[in-house]
N, C-alpha and C positions, 0 to 999 in steps of 0.2 A: 205561550209561555215566554215570559220576558227573560232575556239573558243578563246575567250579572256581568259587571265589568271584567271580572276574571275570566269568565266563560267567553265573552266577546274577544278578549285578548288572545285566548287560546285558539279560538276559531279563525281569527284574522291572521295571526302570526305564527304561533307555536305549531299548530296543526300542519302548516306548510313546510316545516323543517324536516330534514331526514331524521331517522330514528336515533342515530348516534348524536346528533346535535340536540335533540330533545332530551336525551339522557344527560348530556353535558349541562344543559339548562337546569335540570332537576338537581344535579350536583351543586351547581352554583347557588340555587335557592336554599338547599339544605345547609350548605356551608354558611351562608349569610344568616339564616335563622338560628343556627346553633351558636354563632358568635353573639348575636343579639341576646339570646337566652342566657349565655354565660355572663354577659355584662349585667343583665337585670338580676340574675341570681346572686351575684356577689355584691353585697351592699358596700358602699364606700365606708371605710373605717376612719373614724375621727382620731386625730392625734390629741394626746393629753394636753399638749401645750395650747391647743385651740379651745378646749372646753374647760380648762383650768379657771377656777374662780366664778363659774356660772351659778353655782349653788350657794345660797345664803348660809352663813355660819351662825349658829350651829345647825346642821342639817337634822331634821326630825326632832328638834328641840333638845338635843343632847350633845355635849362636847365629846370629841373623839376619845380623850383619855378617860373620861367617866364611863363611856361605853365599853372600852377595853377592860377597865377594872371590874365593872359590873358583870360582864359576860365571863370573865375569868373566875370570878367569885361564884357565879351560878354553875359553872362547869366543875369547880372544885367541891362544891357541897355534896353531890352524890358520891364522889370518890371518898370523901372524909367519912360519910355515913357508912359506906361499905367497909372501910378500914376499921371502924369502931366495932362493927358486927363480927368481923373475922377475929378468931382468937389468936 
């Protein structure tokens, strides 16, 4: 059975250490791995200043003010219908 590099390292070095040093080594490994995991888990946030102007105007074929007006009108329609039904 062929030994992996990690197993070879363990047999040659770690296994020869006293128990308290092996425990300390495990603490170091865990600390190092959790730091790496935290860095990988939190994506880098972009600043608006950096991404400003990257999208062509008008985005999705509609100008911002037209979109606002249209969506407000669409939201108002059901309310107006409901108000007309209520006595």
